[in-house]
C-alpha positions in Angstrom: -108.5 74.4 -18.0 -108.3 72.2 -14.6 -110.5 72.5 -12.0 -107.5 73.9 -9.4 -106.9 77.0 -11.7 -110.8 77.3 -13.2 -111.3 77.2 -8.9 -108.9 79.5 -8.1 -109.7 82.2 -11.0 -113.5 82.2 -10.6 -113.1 83.0 -6.6 -111.8 86.7 -7.9 -115.0 86.9 -8.9 -116.7 85.6 -5.6 -118.9 89.2 -4.9 -121.4 88.2 -2.2 -121.6 88.9 1.9 -119.5 87.6 3.7 -117.7 85.4 0.6 -114.7 83.6 2.7 -116.9 82.6 5.8 -120.8 81.9 3.9 -121.2 78.9 2.6 -125.1 79.7 2.8 -124.9 82.2 -0.6 -123.1 79.7 -2.9 -125.6 77.0 -1.9 -129.0 78.9 -2.5 -127.3 80.5 -5.8 -126.2 77.2 -6.7 -129.9 75.7 -6.5 -131.0 78.2 -8.2 -128.8 78.1 -11.5 -130.0 73.8 -11.1 -132.8 74.7 -11.1 -132.4 77.0 -14.5 -131.3 74.3 -16.4 -134.0 72.3 -15.1 -136.2 74.8 -16.7 -135.2 75.2 -19.5 -134.2 71.2 -20.5 -138.6 70.9 -19.3 -139.5 73.5 -22.2 -137.4 71.6 -24.2 -139.4 68.7 -23.8 -143.1 70.4 -23.7 -142.2 73.2 -26.6 -139.5 71.3 -28.7 -140.6 67.9 -29.1 -137.3 66.4 -26.8 -135.6 68.5 -29.3 -131.8 70.5 -28.6 -131.4 73.3 -30.7 -128.0 74.7 -31.0 -129.0 77.6 -29.9 -130.9 76.0 -26.8 -127.2 73.7 -26.3 -125.8 77.7 -26.4 -127.8 78.0 -23.4 -127.7 75.4 -21.4 -123.4 75.7 -21.8 -124.3 78.9 -20.1 -126.4 77.6 -16.9 -123.9 75.2 -16.5 -121.4 77.5 -16.4 -123.1 79.1 -13.7 -123.1 76.3 -11.7 -119.8 75.8 -11.8 -119.2 78.4 -10.6 -121.6 77.9 -7.0 -120.4 74.6 -6.7 -116.2 76.2 -7.1 -117.3 78.4 -4.6 -119.4 76.0 -2.3 -116.3 74.3 -2.6 -114.0 77.1 -1.4 -116.1 78.0 1.4 -115.5 74.8 2.7 -111.9 74.4 2.6 -112.5 71.4 -0.7 -110.7 71.5 -3.6 -113.1 70.9 -6.8 -110.2 68.5 -8.1 -110.4 66.5 -5.2 -113.9 66.5 -5.1 -114.2 65.2 -8.3 -111.7 62.2 -8.2 -113.7 61.4 -4.7 -116.8 61.1 -6.8 -114.9 58.9 -9.6 -113.5 56.9 -7.3 -117.1 56.8 -5.4 -119.1 54.9 -9.0 -116.2 53.2 -9.6 -116.5 51.3 -6.2 -120.7 51.2 -6.9 -119.4 49.8 -10.7 -117.3 47.2 -9.5 -119.8 46.2 -6.7 -122.4 46.4 -9.6 -124.5 48.8 -7.1 -124.1 51.6 -9.9 -128.2 52.1 -10.0 -130.3 52.1 -7.3 -130.6 54.9 -4.8 -128.8 56.2 -1.4 -125.3 56.8 -0.7 -124.5 54.1 1.1 -123.7 51.3 -1.9 
């Protein structure tokens, strides 16, 4: 599936207050879902010695899908297309790599 199709089809399930004029809701949802991913990975370190079981990977796939859903809704709320967001990110990373500044911090590298 491509990003455009995902964004379009996921929008049909966007049932939240003022959908279409509410970037705050998907932003908060994105933070929550990303936190769930981080919590599951943290528990792998704490409880599983860093070993990712097949069951955990399947659970993380579902959580990452939730992250993607919120990213898509936020992009839609902001009038952005996911494929353009993805391309801009690859362009940014390629530029950093070409300038040998892929490591480090900050967006102005």
